[in-house]
C-alpha positions as CSV (number, residue, x, y, z in Angstrom):
1,X,19.9,7.8,-22.9
2,X,17.3,5.9,-24.9
3,X,15.0,9.0,-24.6
4,X,17.5,11.1,-26.4
5,X,18.3,8.4,-29.0
6,X,14.5,8.2,-29.8
7,X,14.3,12.1,-30.0
8,X,17.1,11.8,-32.6
9,X,15.2,9.0,-34.5
10,X,12.1,11.4,-34.8
11,X,14.1,13.6,-37.0
12,X,14.4,10.8,-39.5
13,X,10.8,9.6,-39.1
14,X,11.7,6.3,-37.4
15,X,8.5,4.4,-36.7
16,X,7.4,4.5,-33.1
17,X,10.0,7.0,-32.2
18,X,7.4,9.4,-30.7
19,X,6.6,6.8,-28.0
20,X,9.2,8.1,-25.8
21,X,7.3,11.6,-25.6
22,X,4.7,9.9,-23.5
23,X,5.3,9.8,-19.8
24,X,3.0,6.9,-19.3
25,X,5.0,4.8,-21.9
26,X,8.3,5.6,-20.4
27,X,6.9,5.1,-16.8
28,X,5.6,1.6,-17.8
29,X,9.1,0.8,-19.5
30,X,11.0,2.0,-16.5
31,X,8.9,-0.2,-14.1
32,X,9.4,-3.2,-16.4
33,X,13.2,-2.7,-16.7
34,X,13.5,-2.3,-12.9
35,X,11.5,-5.4,-12.3
36,X,13.6,-7.4,-14.6
37,X,16.8,-6.1,-13.3
38,X,15.9,-6.8,-9.7
39,X,14.7,-10.3,-10.5
40,X,17.4,-11.4,-12.9
41,X,20.5,-9.5,-11.6
42,X,19.3,-9.7,-7.9
43,X,19.8,-13.4,-7.9
44,X,23.4,-13.0,-8.9
45,X,24.0,-10.3,-6.5
46,X,22.6,-12.5,-3.5
47,X,24.9,-15.3,-4.7
48,X,27.8,-13.0,-4.6
49,X,27.0,-11.6,-1.2
50,X,26.8,-15.2,0.1
51,X,30.2,-16.0,-1.4
52,X,31.6,-13.0,0.3
53,X,29.9,-14.0,3.5
54,X,28.1,-10.6,3.9
55,X,25.7,-12.1,6.4
56,X,23.2,-10.3,8.8
57,X,24.5,-10.1,12.5
58,X,21.6,-11.3,14.7
59,X,21.4,-11.0,18.5
60,X,19.3,-13.3,20.6
61,X,16.4,-11.0,21.8
62,X,13.9,-13.7,22.4
63,X,12.0,-13.0,19.1
64,X,10.3,-15.9,17.4
65,X,12.4,-17.1,14.5
66,X,14.9,-14.4,14.9
67,X,18.0,-16.6,15.2
68,X,17.1,-18.4,12.0
69,X,17.9,-15.2,10.1
70,X,21.6,-15.3,11.2
71,X,23.8,-15.4,8.1
72,X,21.1,-14.1,5.6
73,X,23.0,-11.9,3.1
74,X,22.5,-8.3,3.8
75,X,23.3,-5.0,1.9
76,X,20.6,-6.1,-0.6
77,X,19.8,-2.4,-1.0
78,X,22.4,-2.4,-3.8
79,X,19.8,-4.3,-5.8
80,X,17.2,-1.7,-5.2
81,X,19.4,1.2,-6.0
82,X,20.8,-0.4,-9.2
83,X,17.3,-1.4,-10.4
84,X,16.1,2.3,-9.9
85,X,19.1,4.1,-11.5
86,X,19.6,2.0,-14.6
87,X,16.1,2.6,-16.0
88,X,16.1,6.3,-15.0
89,X,19.3,6.8,-16.9
90,X,17.8,4.9,-19.9
91,X,14.4,6.3,-20.3
92,X,14.4,9.5,-18.2
93,X,15.0,13.0,-19.1
94,X,18.4,13.8,-17.6
95,X,18.2,17.5,-18.1
96,X,15.0,17.6,-15.9
97,X,15.9,19.3,-12.5
98,X,13.5,17.0,-10.7
99,X,14.9,13.8,-12.2
100,X,18.5,15.1,-11.4
101,X,17.6,15.8,-7.8
102,X,16.1,12.2,-7.3
103,X,19.2,10.6,-8.8
104,X,21.5,12.7,-6.6
105,X,19.3,11.8,-3.6
106,X,19.4,8.1,-4.4
107,X,23.2,7.9,-4.8
108,X,23.7,10.1,-1.8
109,X,21.8,8.0,0.7
110,X,22.9,4.9,-1.0
111,X,26.5,5.8,-0.1
112,X,25.5,6.7,3.4
113,X,23.6,3.5,3.9
114,X,26.5,1.4,2.3
115,X,29.1,2.8,4.7
116,X,26.9,2.0,7.7
117,X,26.4,-1.5,6.6
118,X,30.2,-1.9,5.8
119,X,31.1,-0.7,9.3
120,X,28.7,-3.1,10.9
121,X,30.2,-5.9,9.0
122,X,33.7,-4.8,9.7
123,X,33.2,-4.4,13.3
124,X,31.0,-7.6,13.5
125,X,28.4,-5.8,15.5
126,X,25.1,-3.8,15.1
127,X,26.6,-0.4,15.8
128,X,27.9,0.6,12.4
129,X,28.2,4.3,11.7
130,X,27.6,6.7,14.5
131,X,24.2,8.3,14.6
132,X,25.6,11.8,14.4
133,X,27.2,11.1,11.0
134,X,24.0,9.6,9.6
135,X,22.1,12.8,10.8
136,X,24.9,15.0,9.0
137,X,24.3,13.1,5.8
138,X,20.6,13.4,6.0
139,X,20.7,16.9,7.0
140,X,23.1,17.7,4.1
141,X,20.6,16.2,1.6
142,X,17.6,18.0,2.9
143,X,19.7,21.3,2.7
144,X,20.7,20.5,-0.8
145,X,17.1,19.8,-2.0
146,X,15.6,22.8,-0.3
147,X,18.4,25.2,-1.6
148,X,17.9,23.9,-5.2
149,X,14.2,24.3,-5.1
150,X,14.6,27.9,-3.8
151,X,17.4,29.0,-6.2
152,X,16.7,27.0,-9.3
153,X,14.8,28.9,-11.9
154,X,13.3,25.8,-13.2
155,X,11.5,24.9,-10.1
156,X,8.2,26.8,-10.4
157,X,4.5,26.2,-10.1
158,X,1.1,27.6,-11.1
159,X,-1.1,28.3,-8.1
160,X,-4.6,27.2,-8.5
161,X,-7.4,29.8,-8.1
162,X,-11.1,29.6,-8.1
163,X,-13.0,32.0,-10.4
164,X,-16.8,32.3,-10.3
165,X,-18.7,32.3,-13.6
166,X,-22.2,33.9,-12.8
167,X,-23.4,33.3,-16.3
168,X,-22.9,29.6,-16.0
169,X,-23.5,29.6,-12.3
170,X,-20.4,27.6,-11.4
171,X,-16.9,27.9,-10.1
172,X,-14.1,27.4,-12.7
173,X,-10.6,26.4,-11.6
174,X,-7.8,28.3,-13.4
175,X,-4.1,29.1,-12.8
176,X,-2.1,32.2,-12.3
177,X,-0.9,33.3,-15.7
178,X,2.7,33.7,-14.6
179,X,4.9,30.9,-13.1
180,X,5.1,31.3,-9.3
181,X,8.4,31.0,-7.5
182,X,7.3,30.8,-3.9
183,X,7.6,28.3,-0.9
184,X,4.1,26.9,-1.5
185,X,3.0,23.4,-0.4
186,X,-0.1,21.3,-0.2
187,X,-2.1,20.8,2.9
188,X,-5.3,18.8,3.7
189,X,-8.7,20.1,5.0
190,X,-8.6,23.4,3.5
191,X,-10.5,24.9,0.6
192,X,-7.7,25.4,-1.9
193,X,-5.1,23.0,-0.4
194,X,-2.4,25.6,-0.7
195,X,-0.2,27.0,2.0
196,X,2.6,29.5,1.8
197,X,5.3,29.2,4.3
198,X,5.7,33.1,4.1
199,X,2.6,33.2,6.2
200,X,4.7,32.1,9.1
201,X,7.3,34.9,8.6
202,X,5.0,37.7,7.6
203,X,6.3,39.7,10.7
204,X,9.7,40.0,8.8
205,X,8.3,42.6,6.5
206,X,10.3,42.8,3.1
207,X,12.3,39.6,4.2
208,X,9.1,37.6,4.7
209,X,9.7,35.7,1.4
210,X,13.3,34.9,2.3
211,X,12.1,33.7,5.8
212,X,9.5,31.5,4.3
213,X,12.1,29.8,2.1
214,X,14.3,29.2,5.1
215,X,11.3,27.6,6.9
216,X,10.7,25.5,3.9
217,X,14.4,24.3,4.0
218,X,14.1,23.4,7.6
219,X,11.0,21.5,6.8
220,X,13.0,19.7,4.0
221,X,15.8,18.7,6.5
222,X,13.3,17.4,9.1
223,X,11.3,15.4,6.4
224,X,14.3,13.6,5.0
225,X,15.8,12.8,8.3
226,X,12.7,11.6,10.0
227,X,11.4,9.6,7.1
228,X,14.8,8.0,6.3
229,X,15.3,6.9,9.9
230,X,11.7,5.9,10.2
231,X,12.2,3.6,7.2
232,X,15.4,2.3,8.8
233,X,13.6,1.2,11.8
234,X,10.7,-0.2,9.9
235,X,13.1,-2.6,8.2
236,X,12.9,-5.3,10.9
237,X,10.7,-8.0,9.5
238,X,10.9,-9.8,6.1
239,X,9.2,-7.7,3.5
240,X,7.9,-5.1,5.9
241,X,9.8,-2.0,4.8
242,X,9.7,-3.1,1.1
243,X,6.0,-3.7,0.8
244,X,5.0,-0.5,2.9
245,X,7.4,1.6,0.7
246,X,6.0,0.2,-2.5
247,X,2.4,1.1,-1.4
248,X,3.7,4.7,-0.5
249,X,5.4,4.8,-3.9
250,X,2.1,4.2,-5.7
251,X,0.4,6.9,-3.9
252,X,3.2,9.4,-4.6
253,X,3.4,8.5,-8.4
254,X,-0.4,9.1,-8.7
255,X,0.0,12.5,-7.0
256,X,2.9,13.3,-9.3
257,X,1.1,12.4,-12.4
258,X,-1.9,14.5,-11.5
259,X,0.1,17.4,-10.4
260,X,2.3,17.4,-13.5
261,X,-0.6,17.3,-15.8
262,X,-2.6,20.8,-16.2
263,X,-5.8,19.2,-17.4
264,X,-6.0,16.9,-14.2
265,X,-4.7,19.5,-12.0
266,X,-7.4,22.0,-13.1
267,X,-10.2,19.3,-12.9
268,X,-9.1,18.2,-9.4
269,X,-8.2,21.7,-8.2
270,X,-4.7,21.0,-7.1
271,X,-1.4,22.8,-7.6
272,X,0.1,22.4,-11.1
273,X,3.9,21.9,-11.2
274,X,5.4,22.1,-14.9
275,X,7.9,19.4,-15.7
276,X,7.1,17.5,-12.5
277,X,5.5,14.7,-14.5
278,X,8.9,13.4,-15.2
279,X,9.0,12.1,-11.6
280,X,6.4,9.4,-12.5
281,X,9.2,7.8,-14.6
282,X,11.4,7.7,-11.4
283,X,8.8,6.5,-9.1
284,X,7.8,3.8,-11.6
285,X,11.3,2.5,-11.5
286,X,11.3,2.7,-7.7
287,X,8.0,0.7,-7.5
288,X,9.3,-1.9,-9.9
289,X,12.7,-2.2,-8.1
290,X,10.9,-2.8,-4.7
291,X,8.5,-5.4,-6.2
292,X,11.5,-7.2,-7.8
293,X,13.4,-7.1,-4.4
294,X,10.2,-8.3,-2.6
295,X,10.6,-11.5,-4.6
296,X,13.7,-12.4,-2.5
297,X,12.8,-10.4,0.6
298,X,9.5,-11.8,1.4
299,X,9.2,-14.4,4.3
300,X,11.4,-16.3,4.7
301,X,13.9,-13.7,3.4
302,X,16.7,-14.7,1.0
303,X,18.4,-11.2,1.3
304,X,17.9,-8.2,3.6
305,X,18.1,-4.6,2.3
306,X,20.4,-3.4,5.2
307,X,20.8,0.3,5.8
308,X,21.9,0.5,2.2
309,X,18.4,0.0,1.1
310,X,16.3,1.4,4.1
311,X,18.1,4.6,4.5
312,X,17.8,5.2,0.8
313,X,14.2,4.3,0.5
314,X,13.1,6.7,3.2
315,X,15.2,9.4,1.9
316,X,13.8,8.9,-1.6
317,X,10.1,9.1,-0.4
318,X,10.9,12.2,1.5
319,X,12.6,14.1,-1.4
320,X,9.9,13.0,-3.9
321,X,7.2,14.3,-1.6
322,X,9.1,17.6,-1.2
323,X,9.5,17.9,-4.9
324,X,5.9,17.6,-5.6
325,X,5.0,19.9,-2.8
326,X,3.4,17.2,-0.5
327,X,5.8,17.2,2.3
328,X,3.2,18.0,4.9
329,X,1.2,14.9,3.8
330,X,4.1,12.6,4.8
331,X,2.9,12.2,8.4
332,X,-0.3,10.6,7.1
333,X,1.1,8.7,4.1
334,X,4.2,7.5,5.9
335,X,2.4,7.2,9.4
336,X,3.9,3.6,9.8
337,X,7.3,5.0,9.6
338,X,6.7,7.7,12.2
339,X,4.8,5.4,14.5
340,X,7.9,3.2,14.5
341,X,10.0,6.2,15.2
342,X,7.6,7.4,18.0
343,X,7.5,3.9,19.6
344,X,11.3,4.0,20.1
345,X,11.3,7.6,21.4
346,X,8.4,6.8,23.9
347,X,10.1,3.6,25.1
348,X,13.5,5.2,25.8
349,X,11.9,8.3,27.4
350,X,9.5,6.3,29.6
351,X,12.3,3.7,30.7
352,X,14.6,6.7,31.8
353,X,11.9,8.5,33.5
354,X,10.8,5.6,35.5
355,X,14.3,4.5,36.3
356,X,15.0,7.9,37.6
357,X,11.9,7.9,39.8
358,X,11.6,4.4,41.1
359,X,15.1,3.0,40.5
360,X,13.6,0.4,38.1
361,X,13.0,1.2,34.4
362,X,9.7,0.2,33.0
363,X,8.5,-0.2,29.4
364,X,5.4,0.8,27.5
365,X,6.1,-1.9,24.8
366,X,7.5,-5.4,25.0
367,X,10.0,-4.3,22.6
368,X,10.7,-1.6,20.0
369,X,10.4,-0.7,17.2
370,X,6.7,-1.3,17.3
371,X,6.5,-4.3,15.0
372,X,8.7,-6.4,17.5
373,X,6.2,-5.7,20.2
374,X,3.8,-8.0,18.5
375,X,6.4,-10.5,17.8
376,X,7.7,-10.8,21.3
377,X,6.0,-13.1,24.0
378,X,5.2,-11.6,27.4
379,X,3.6,-8.6,28.8
380,X,4.4,-4.9,29.0
381,X,2.5,-1.6,29.6
382,X,-1.2,-2.0,29.7
383,X,-0.9,-5.7,29.1
384,X,1.2,-6.1,32.3
385,X,-1.4,-4.0,34.2
386,X,-4.3,-6.3,33.3
387,X,-2.2,-9.4,33.6
388,X,-3.5,-10.8,30.3
389,X,-1.1,-13.0,28.5
390,X,-0.5,-12.1,24.7
391,X,0.9,-14.8,22.5
392,X,3.4,-13.6,19.8
393,X,1.9,-13.1,16.3
394,X,3.6,-14.8,13.3
395,X,6.0,-12.7,11.4
396,X,4.2,-13.0,8.0
397,X,0.8,-12.0,9.6
398,X,2.4,-8.8,11.3
399,X,4.0,-7.8,7.8
400,X,0.6,-8.4,6.0
401,X,-1.4,-6.4,8.5
402,X,1.1,-3.5,8.3
403,X,0.7,-3.6,4.5
404,X,-3.1,-3.3,4.9
405,X,-2.6,-0.4,7.3
406,X,-0.4,1.3,4.6
407,X,-3.1,0.8,1.9
408,X,-5.7,2.4,4.3
409,X,-3.3,5.3,5.0
410,X,-2.6,5.9,1.2
411,X,-6.4,6.1,0.5
412,X,-6.9,8.4,3.6
413,X,-4.1,10.7,2.2
414,X,-6.2,11.2,-0.9
415,X,-9.4,11.6,1.0
416,X,-8.0,14.4,3.2
417,X,-7.4,16.5,0.0
418,X,-11.1,16.5,-0.9
419,X,-12.3,17.0,2.7
420,X,-12.8,20.8,3.0
């Protein structure tokens, strides 16, 4: 809204009205607004949640300090969502297809997570919404994003190509003269970093392009579902999901800025996506909202984000990566989320397999998701075989070490794009 007001003021030569034309200025303003909203209004929302007795339901699982969390206000994800949407509506271009998709994704998953938290509080247990309904919601969003990118004429890119210049004895990076409408994405460890999903459906002949877009949509659905659920599982310790997601957000914001600027894209030999630079404004608000929320969510937490926040955060990261054609980098950048997912899958599968074979179920980890393994006393898996006792690690230390791993993963994600 402010963006369009300043555009109007440019017509009357209002001093400073052209500042809103700069993505860097609007991104910085969006981050500051999000941080301010989360810090100031977050406190009021937490007080309101306490008055409404919207407290976390905690089961005694033998975890160090777990019972102390009982009664801590939950559904704090409302703070994050509000802190993202308000700055985007104020300083973002609301006619930009990428910004529209991110706002829709935020509201969509925010409602899904809110309903899950509401049912948990209503039933006074940890069950909440049935898993199949969550999956339906996540699949629906992935389908919407994939179809929009396929059918919208505004979602295009310029594929980067290398041209040899014998006179200067160098290789010059340029772009296809026409805007490309194709299911292209970025992959690491290859020369030009581009991959066309049509390659997987080349056997379909004249329908190969359509088949490629269908594969792309399926990847979108999987990315949204897996990342959203991974973030949901990671939200088990104070500040863990918040801090990890903020680190991922910084990496994605840099990628969006570089990919949306033709000069930097050419210099770095990466795909150029017109109008995608607007996503930097959104991600700046996302980072500011998470940092502001972390003020209250860091150990010992004064509020939990609940599924209202964690499902939304994971979905936002996935959709954002899809829009900047970096969805195949998610397994590296968001490896913490997927390791948390994998730990649960392996634990359940191994327990069922050993119970079926021996009559007694065995565990690989002391507890899942993985972060609880380090928090719980006792032995499991390899530790049980060697009979070596492991003391539980303090919660704050586990969270900090996961943040450090997240920073290393973000750096490695950028490095993979230059290793060819």
